[in-house]
C-alpha positions, 0 to 999 in steps of 0.5 A, a space after each residue: 920608176 915611171 912604170 911604178 908611177 903609172 901603176 900608182 896613178 891607176 890604183 888611185 883612179 880606181 879608188 877615186 872612182 869607187 869612192 865616187 860611186 859609193 858616194 853616189 850610191 849613199 846619196 841615192 840611198 839617203 834620198 830614197 830614205 828622205 822620200 820614204 820619210 816624207 810619205 810616212 810623214 804625210 800618212 801620220 799627218 793624215 792620221 792626226 787630222 782624222 783623229 782631230 775630226 773624230 775628237 771634234 765630233 765626239 766632243 760635240 756629242 758630249 756637249 749634246 749629251 751634257 745639254 740633255 742631262 742638264 735638261 733632265 736635271 731641270 725636269 727632275 728638279 721640277 718634278 721633285 718640287 711638284 712631288 714636294 708640293 703634292 706631299 704638302 697637299 697630302 699632309 693638308 688633306 690628311 689634316 682635313 680628313 682627321 678633322 672630318 673624322 673628329 666631326 664624324 665622331 662628334 656627330 655619332 656621339 650626338 646621334 647616340 645621345 638623341 637615340 637615348 632621348 628618342 627611345 625614352 619618348 617612344 616608350 612614353 608614347 607607347 604607354 600613353 598615345 596622343 589622344 589619351 594624352 590630349 584627354 588627360 590634358 583637358 581633364 587635368 587642366 584647371 582652366 581653359 588657359 591652363 589647357 591651352 598652355 598644356 596643349 601648346 607644350 605637348 605640341 612643342 614636345 611633338 615638334 621637338 621629336 620631329 626636329 630631332 628625327 630631322 636633325 638625326 637624318 641630316 647628321 647621318 647624311 652629312 657623315 656619309 657625305 664626309 666619308 665619300 669626300 674623304 674617299 674621293 680626295 684620298 683617291 685623287 691624291 694617291 693617283 697624283 702621287 703615283 703619277 709623280 713617282 712614275 714620272 720620277 722613275 722614268 726621269 731617273 732611268 733616262 738620266 742613267 742611260 744618258 750618263 752611261 752614254 756620256 761615260 762612253 763618249 768621254 772614254 772614246 774622247 780620251 782614247 782619241 786624244 791618246 792616239 793623237 798624242 801618239 801620232 804627234 810624237 811619231 810625226 815629230 820623230 819622223 820630222 827629226 829623222 828627216 832633218 837628220 837625212 837632210 843634214 847628211 844629204 847636205 854634207 854629201 853634197 858639200 863633200 861631192 863639190 869638194 871632191 869635184 874641186 880636187 885635182 885629178 888623180 894623175 895630176 895629184 900623184 905627179 905633184 905628190 911624188 912618192 919620195 923621201 922628202 928630197 928637194 924637188 927638181 929645178 923645174 918645180 920652183 916656187 915661193 920658198 919659206 921656213 915654217 914650224 911643222 908639227 904633225 896630226 893623224 886622222 885618229 885625232 881630228 875630223 875626217 873631212 878636211 877644209 878642202 873636202 878630203 876624207 883623211 880616214 879613207 886616205 890616211 897615207 895621202 900627202 896633205 898639210 894644214 896651213 894658214 890660208 893667208 900664208 899658203 892658199 888652200 889647194 896649192 901644192 907644196 914641197 915640205 922638207 923631210 915630207 915631200 910634195 903635198 897638197 894644202 888641204 886643211 886648216 886648224 885653229 892652232 895653225 896661224 902664220 908660218 906654221 903647218 901641220 903635216 898629215 901622218 897615218 897614226 898618232 904614233 907617227 905624229 909623236 915621232 915627227 914631233 916639232 921642227 922647223 922646215 923649208 917649204 916651197 909653194 910650187 908654181 
């Protein structure tokens, strides 16, 4: 019997050492994963900061281009106003030109009428020269007074012919001057209009270039914004992953502490003797009481108990759930029909003089049922 107990103790020690090694390895793995997540988080944060700087730089460029576009809009508006003013000036000059043309037509008609008069006078002078006309005036005059009057009239006629010729020359010169003025004004207006049109074309081309650059900058800005959003989501995912790893590490640390609080395998096995639930020897004395006993299994409960035991890994261990006010956690207890167990768990329904014994399966729990048993809290 003692040899069997020693073998059981050796097996349990081996299991506990393996479990401890597994927990340490698992904890180290989680710590490595946490460190990797921290490094990845730093990289993502760096990417977010870089994208933020790029976003600010592009936004600044966009603002500068928008200012340039606004300035171009102002120049274009001003140029359009100047073009409109020039158009009005051209319209006014064209009216003046039309007026000048009408005046030229009138002068040309006037000159034509004078040409007819001068032609008739020239014919008359050819038929009767000035000397013969003066002789005729002298002989045909009735008196000296009549002669003077006739001579004065002839002189007036000759002077009138000279005036007609002078006016004719002046009108012809005026026509030439008006034509030259019209040509000069038309050239100035055409040049001014051409310069404004050229300037407007240059402004439009410059504006189109700036608009194209602005469109590119806005696309770049949107692309950087999407990259930032993606990096932020990845960063949030890593942070969530880190929280999960940290929670696992805390659970492992709590389990490790509970594991450290467990009694040694030899003591546990010596206390939890493999028996059929018979009453312990007289040496195992303690406080006796009667309780209502039910059973539960690892299949229907959380696998880590209140005292830190993993009952899924050790479904056959002797353990009971108790009310710590009646039976303190960690105490060894003999249970009638169950044997020596450790008070290693609690439960919401376990109040007062009631216990829940651990069995390997649901079927075994149903077989146990509900019964009143004697227990001894061992000293």
